[in-house]
C-alpha positions in Angstrom: 72.6 -18.4 190.7 74.4 -21.7 191.2 78.1 -22.3 190.8 77.5 -25.7 189.2 78.8 -27.4 186.1 76.6 -30.2 184.6 77.9 -33.1 182.5 74.6 -33.6 180.7 72.6 -33.3 177.6 71.0 -29.9 176.8 67.5 -31.2 177.9 68.8 -31.2 181.5 68.6 -27.4 181.5 64.8 -27.7 181.5 65.0 -30.2 184.4 67.2 -27.9 186.4 64.8 -25.0 185.9 62.2 -27.1 187.8 64.4 -26.8 190.9 65.5 -30.4 191.0 66.3 -31.3 194.7 69.5 -33.1 193.7 71.2 -29.9 192.8 71.1 -28.4 196.3 70.8 -24.8 197.5 71.7 -21.9 195.3 75.0 -20.4 196.3 75.7 -16.9 194.9 79.1 -16.2 193.4 79.7 -13.4 195.8 79.4 -15.8 198.7 81.9 -18.2 197.1 84.4 -15.3 196.6 84.1 -14.5 200.3 84.5 -18.1 201.4 87.5 -19.0 199.2 91.0 -17.8 199.2 91.8 -16.7 195.7 94.2 -14.7 193.5 93.1 -12.2 191.0 93.9 -13.3 187.4 93.1 -10.8 184.7 92.4 -13.3 181.9 90.6 -16.7 182.1 91.8 -19.5 179.8 89.2 -22.2 179.1 90.2 -25.3 177.1 88.2 -27.9 175.2 89.2 -30.7 172.8 86.6 -32.6 170.8 85.8 -34.3 167.5 82.8 -33.2 165.4 80.5 -35.7 167.0 80.7 -33.6 170.1 80.5 -30.2 168.5 76.8 -29.6 169.4 77.6 -30.1 173.1 80.8 -28.1 172.7 79.0 -25.1 171.3 76.4 -25.3 174.1 79.1 -25.5 176.7 81.1 -22.5 175.3 77.9 -20.4 175.3 77.1 -21.4 178.8 80.5 -20.3 180.0 80.3 -16.9 178.4 76.8 -15.9 179.4 77.6 -16.4 183.0 81.1 -14.8 182.9 81.5 -11.5 184.8 83.8 -10.0 182.1 83.6 -11.7 178.7 86.4 -9.6 177.2 88.9 -11.1 179.6 88.5 -14.7 178.5 90.2 -16.9 176.0 88.6 -20.1 174.8 91.0 -22.6 173.3 89.8 -25.4 171.0 92.2 -28.3 170.3 91.0 -29.9 167.1 92.3 -32.4 164.7 93.6 -31.3 161.3 90.6 -32.8 159.5 88.2 -30.8 161.7 89.9 -27.3 161.5 87.6 -25.9 158.9 84.5 -27.2 160.6 85.9 -25.8 163.8 86.1 -22.3 162.2 82.4 -22.7 161.3 81.6 -23.6 164.9 83.3 -20.5 166.1 81.3 -18.4 163.7 78.1 -19.9 165.0 79.3 -19.3 168.5 79.8 -15.5 167.9 76.5 -15.2 166.1 74.7 -16.9 169.0 76.3 -14.5 171.5 75.5 -11.5 169.3 71.8 -12.7 169.1 71.8 -13.0 172.9 72.9 -9.3 173.2 76.4 -10.0 174.4 78.5 -7.1 173.0 81.9 -7.9 174.4 82.8 -11.4 173.3 85.8 -13.6 174.3 88.6 -14.5 172.0 88.6 -18.0 170.6 91.8 -19.7 169.5 92.0 -22.9 167.6 95.0 -25.2 168.1 95.9 -28.2 165.9 95.8 -31.5 167.8 99.3 -33.0 167.8 99.9 -36.7 167.2 99.9 -38.9 170.2 103.5 -39.0 171.6 103.3 -42.6 172.7 101.9 -46.0 171.6 98.8 -47.5 173.2 98.1 -50.3 170.7 99.4 -53.0 173.0 96.7 -54.1 175.5 94.2 -51.4 174.6 91.2 -51.0 172.3 92.8 -48.7 169.8 89.6 -48.5 167.7 87.8 -46.5 170.4 90.9 -44.6 171.6 90.7 -40.9 171.0 93.7 -38.5 171.0 91.5 -35.7 172.2 91.2 -37.0 175.7 95.0 -37.3 176.1 95.5 -33.6 175.1 95.1 -32.9 178.8 98.6 -34.2 179.2 100.0 -31.4 177.1 98.0 -28.3 177.8 101.1 -26.5 178.9 102.5 -26.9 175.4 99.4 -25.6 173.7 98.6 -22.6 175.9 101.3 -20.1 177.1 99.4 -19.0 180.2 99.9 -19.7 183.9 96.7 -21.5 184.3 94.0 -23.2 182.3 90.5 -24.6 183.1 89.8 -27.8 181.2 86.1 -28.5 180.5 84.7 -31.5 178.8 82.4 -30.7 175.9 79.4 -32.3 177.5 79.5 -29.9 180.4 77.1 -27.0 181.0 78.0 -24.1 183.1 75.4 -22.3 185.3 77.5 -19.6 187.0 80.6 -17.4 186.8 83.8 -19.6 186.6 86.0 -16.8 187.8 85.9 -17.8 191.4 87.0 -21.3 190.4 89.7 -20.1 188.0 91.1 -17.6 190.5 91.1 -19.8 193.6 94.5 -20.3 195.4 96.1 -23.6 194.5 98.5 -25.6 196.6 98.9 -28.4 194.1 99.4 -28.5 190.3 95.9 -29.9 189.7 92.5 -29.3 191.2 89.5 -31.5 190.6 86.2 -32.8 192.2 86.5 -36.2 193.9 83.9 -38.7 192.8 82.2 -38.6 196.2 79.0 -37.1 197.4 76.0 -35.7 195.5 75.4 -37.8 192.4 78.9 -39.3 192.1 79.2 -42.6 193.9 81.8 -42.9 196.7 84.5 -44.1 194.3 88.1 -45.0 195.4 90.9 -46.8 193.7 89.2 -50.1 194.6 86.8 -49.3 191.7 89.5 -50.3 189.2 89.9 -53.8 190.8 86.7 -54.7 189.0 88.5 -54.4 185.7 92.2 -54.9 186.3 94.6 -57.3 188.0 95.7 -56.4 191.4 99.3 -57.1 190.5 99.2 -54.3 187.8 97.7 -51.7 190.2 99.5 -52.4 193.4 102.8 -51.2 192.0 101.4 -47.7 191.6 98.4 -47.3 194.0 99.5 -46.0 197.4 96.1 -45.9 199.1 93.3 -48.1 197.9 90.7 -46.0 199.9 91.8 -42.7 198.4 89.0 -41.1 196.4 89.6 -40.8 192.7 88.6 -37.6 190.9 86.7 -37.0 187.7 88.7 -35.3 184.9 85.8 -33.6 183.2 86.6 -30.3 185.0 90.2 -29.6 185.8 92.0 -26.5 187.0 95.6 -26.7 186.1 98.7 -24.7 187.2 100.5 -24.8 183.8 103.5 -22.8 185.1 104.2 -25.4 187.8 103.5 -28.2 185.3 106.1 -26.8 182.9 108.7 -26.5 185.7 108.2 -29.9 187.2 111.1 -32.4 187.1 110.9 -35.1 186.0 108.3 -34.3 183.3 104.7 -34.8 184.3 103.7 -35.5 180.7 106.4 -38.2 180.3 105.3 -39.8 183.6 101.7 -39.8 182.4 102.6 -41.3 179.1 104.5 -44.1 180.9 101.5 -44.8 183.2 99.1 -44.9 180.2 101.2 -47.5 178.6 101.5 -49.5 181.8 97.8 -49.5 182.3 97.1 -50.5 178.7 95.1 -47.4 178.0 92.3 -48.4 180.4 90.0 -45.5 181.3 92.0 -43.4 178.9 93.8 -40.5 180.6 91.7 -40.5 183.8 93.4 -43.5 185.4 97.0 -42.2 184.8 96.0 -38.8 186.0 94.5 -40.2 189.2 97.6 -42.4 189.8 100.1 -39.6 189.3 98.2 -37.0 191.4 96.9 -39.4 194.1 97.1 -37.6 197.4 98.4 -34.4 195.8 95.6 -32.6 194.1 93.4 -29.8 195.4 89.8 -31.1 196.1 87.2 -28.8 194.6 83.6 -28.5 196.0 81.3 -31.1 194.4 79.2 -28.2 192.9 81.9 -27.7 190.3 81.3 -31.0 188.6 77.9 -32.6 189.0 77.5 -35.9 187.0 74.8 -38.3 186.2 72.1 -35.9 185.3 71.5 -37.0 181.8 
């Protein structure tokens, strides 16, 4: 068993089954529990947000979460979908339960669909509004959608290959936990990466350390309770940063700027990129 998540197409599963050397040694979940300080949380809350063009990957990701989960009954999967996609989302959930039933999984998780809210800020100035998606910015507002203490955000193109409970239950010292884009298949990426695309004058006002590693937002563990209680509002701060950066790199750049130097760094195994 590997405690890996893979941002990849489904065909990568076949590649991984051939023991690709880039994956590294298998680490049993039990060993991770023993090596990590954690808290026991009864229910796991997993969150996705996607449009219909990503529903195939979304369905595969949801199934991969559940088949490796130690207790499927104590899991809520939250889907944040646009109003136009709600009916299609219900069909996706039906397919999800049928696939699990066919796989012999008797105790299935709860799936809750949330209606995607309109973007609370304007990004039209200085951004490519045609390719801008509201789904990616829903990460700014998970505390409003989900009344739990924590949530695990997973991008819909991510495949899970082990139990996510050790990740979900790990002790957090910051509001957000993510994998830095360093090591394994991520390049050693720092804030200097953005200098290729943006003016120094725009970034130097907000970047404290140019050599600090940036993280990938495809897998995020969030302390929603602390997010709600934070003053000033984290969401409002992220909205402001998004506007100042002109929507570049969507929500990932604002998240990295706001949480620079104050996020928990997860092991690279929790978000392995570039495999497909």
